[in-house]
C-alpha positions, 0 to 999 in steps of 0.5 A: 450498526449504521456507519455511513456519513449521515450518522455523523450529521454531515453530507459528503462534501461535493466531489470529495471522492474525485478530489481524493482520487486526484490527490492520491494519484499524484502522491502515488505517482511519485511513489510509483516512480521510486519503488522499482528503482530503490533496490537498483539505486542501493546496488549502485552504492555497493549495498548487500542484499541485507542493506537493500532490504533495509532500504524498505524496512527502515521506511516501514519501521518509522511508519509503524510508530507514526501511523497509528498516532497520525490516524488518531490525530486525524480523528481528532483534528481532521484528515486534511492536516495529516494529508498535508503533513504526510505529503510535505514529508514525502517531498522532503524524502524524495528530494533527499533521494534525488540528492543521493543520486546526484552527488558523486560520493567519495565513499559510496556508503555515505550515499547509501546513508542519505537514501536511508535518511530519505526513507526515514523522513518519508516513513515518519510522515507516512500517514497519507494512505491511512488518512485517505482510507479514513476519509473515504470511510467518512464520506461513503455508505456501507453499500458503496464503501467497497467502490470507494476503496476501489477508487483509492486502489485505482488511484494507487494503480494509476500512480503505480502504472504511470510512475514506473513508466515515468521512471523508465523515461527519466533514469536514462537522462539522469538517475537523480531525476526520478527523486526530484520528479517524485518530490514535485508530485508530492508538492502538487498533491499537497497543494491540491489538498490545501486548495481543493479538499474539504474536511470530511467530518465534524469533530464533536467534543466527545472525540477529544477525550484522551484521543491518544490514550492507549485505551482508544485501541481497546475496542478494536482488540475486543472485536475478534472478527476485526482483529482477524481481518486486520491480521489477514491484511498483515499476512497478505502485506508481508507476502506483497512486500516480499514481491515488491522488494525483489522483483526488480532484482529478479527480472534484472538478474542475468539468470532470468531476463537481464532487464535494464532499468527502463525495462523494470520500470515498464514491467511495473507500469504493466502491473499498475495498468492491471490494478487500474483495470480491476480496481478502477473498472471491475471491483464495483460491479464484482462486489455488487454481484458477488459481495465482498467476502467471496472476492476477499477469499478468491483474491489471495488464491489468485495471488498465490498462483501468480507467485508460483508462476514467478517460481516457474519463471526462475526455472524457465525464463520466458517473458510470456510466463513473467507477464502471465504471472504478473497478471494473475498476481496483480488481479488477485491483489486487486480483488482482495485489497479493497474488499478486505478494507471494506470489511474492516471498515464495516466491522469498525466503529464509525467514530474510530475509522482513523484509529482502525486504519491507522492501526491497519497501516501500522500492521502493514508497516510491520509486514513491510519491515519483515517482508523485505528482510525475509525476501532478501534472505531467501533471495540470497539462497535461491532466486525463486525463494521469496516467491515460493515463501510468499505463495505459502503465506498468501495461501494461508491468508486465503484459507484463513479468510475462508474459515472466518467467513464460515464463522461469520455465517454460523454466527448470523444463523445463530442470531436468526434462530 
């Protein structure tokens, strides 16, 4: 099946990938600012471990219902309107987060409610990543799709590197500044989308037929290989969400390394730089040399090894071991994510890229609902609990990907026989 942009009788917009990189970078810069701080902010309002997990899960619950619909709408009306809507929603959510940290609440629970409201709004409008993924699928060919997805990952990494570093500088000035700065970044991204981003594809009348009907998702479920790839992504995201939720609490714990807020931001910045190095500089060459499947298989095993390193940190709190564990974990994640997305795209109908990646984002949202709650529950029993559980989950994802690759190879051999 040919699924490059030319099948849709269009030429890729000039400079499209560079523009989408800048837009996603600005968007993720705001995201990177607040993610390390959310659990620490919630703790300032006397949140329990369960309530901290809900800060992450509420966002994902609302995103779960919104993302597949936004993905289908992007297939019907285009990627730009969804990106603009999502960026505006993020800006409003971040502004509310800044307000929560600026006001001196008579009852701390009210401040926590405002944080929850900010995450709800951001979740409802959270279709930016799936729309960006679909955009890249529209304007790339099968041969360079992994590189395009890697560019998206690099934008994520750049934002995730500089965002926490900015947070480390802003928090000591005033805890409300990270939220307001993230709001400004989303507004800049929205402006760039309006002014500089061309639409990626022509929407033909056939696309308009029952575009939100549930049967639009039926062809996806009729492809066992695609369903398995989506589920592997779901399992992997569950483990990642566990790490994302508890790491700030883990490294700032007195039993571990007693990191200050700014040190937490710097550690997240360090992880972001690794993502940039792998997804921005190496993934294209590695995919060209080894192919997508080997990297999609190797990545989860690296992630699991890194998770076990965090378990070691809980037993022997040493900075060098924390840094090494983060390096291995982030490298594995950076190998797996763009290649897995490229495989999902390859096995999808080119006219349903938005639906597929919207569903993928929806599954990721479920994972981000379950992961934080499981992580906080395990964290209340033992500091290393979330990492041990995440290591087991990611190891399962690696074995599953390996078995799927063998089944694909056998199917190809039968067709050639």
